[in-house]
N, C-alpha and C positions, 0 to 999 in steps of 0.2 A: 439612304441618307437621312439622318435625323432632321427633324423640322420642329420649330416652335419651342415654347417654354417646356422645359423638362426633356428636351430632345425626343419628342414623339417619334417613334420608329414606324414608318408606314409599312403596311403589309401589302406588298406589290409582287405579283407573279407575272413575269414576262414569258410568253410562250412564242418561240420562234421555231416552229416545226412544220415543215412542208406537209406532213400528214394531216394537218388541220385545214388545209386548203379545200374549199368547197363545202365545209361544214355549215349547216344552217344555224341560226341563232338558237333554236331549241336544242340542237346537238351540243353546242358549246355550253349552254346553261346546264344541260344534263351532265356534262363532263366535269363541271365545277361545283355541282350541287353538294358535294361532301364537305365543302368549306362553308360552315354556317356563319362565319364572320365576314364573308365576302358580300359586299352590298352592290357593287357595280363591276361590269366587265366592259372594257373598251375593245371594240373589234375592228380589225383592218379588213375592209371590204373593197370590192371593185369600184364602188362609187367614189370613195375618198380621193383617189388620184385625179379623178375627173372634175372635182369641185374646185380645184385650184387652191384650196385652203387646207387640204388634208383633213377635212372634218370627218371624224369617225363616229360611228354609233356608240353611245353610252347606253348600256342595257342594264336595267335593274334585275337583280337576281331573285327578287321577291316572287314567291309562288302564290297561287290562289289559296292553297291549303294553309298558308301562314297568315292569311287575312280573315277577319271576322265577317267581312261582307264583300260583295262584288264592288261596291262603291270604294271601299278602302283599297282593293286591288287595283282598280282603275286609276285612283288618285296617286298611288305610290309605285305602281309598276310601269312597265312599258319601256320606251327608249326615245332618245333624241340624238341629234348630232352635236358634236362639240369640236371646236378647234383644239389642236394640241395644247395650246396655252391654258385651256380650261381643265385639263386632266387633274392637275395637282389640287386646284381649288375644289373640285368635285370630290375627289377621293378623300382629302384631308377633312373636309366638313362632314362627310358621311361617317368617317371613322370616329370622329369625336361627337357625333350626333348633334352638331351645331345646326345643320340644315337637313331637310329631307330630299329625297330624289325628286319629288314633285316640285320643290323650289327651283331646281335647276331646269327641269323640264318646262316649267312655266316661263322661265327666263328665255329658254331657247325658242319657245313658241311665240314669244313677244318680239323676237328679233326679226327684222325684215326677211332674212334668208333662212330663218329657222335653225340657226347654228348658235349654240352657247359659246360665249367667249369669256365673260367674267360678270360678276355681280357688281 
């Protein structure tokens, strides 16, 4: 669905395939590594239904090899939980380079329950 001025077309890939059940985060990142424009992956895990909010992990696709230092990797990599309402805000801002992954991770870290909802 187009979004914003100029009808920005989001690049979203939804995978609904039982063969992915049980894969680890590194497994998923390895599977999507060929898409060099993918900045974030939202994963459905076993914890999400138990949170009562459906908060899913948002995982940076950044690898250590793409960074100039360990500090850069630690600042821009990693993961945090986001409520479903945050998916679009995260994805859209990363795609247009308006904000960095770390901006959203910091917002999640500042939330009392550690879940990103909105800036």
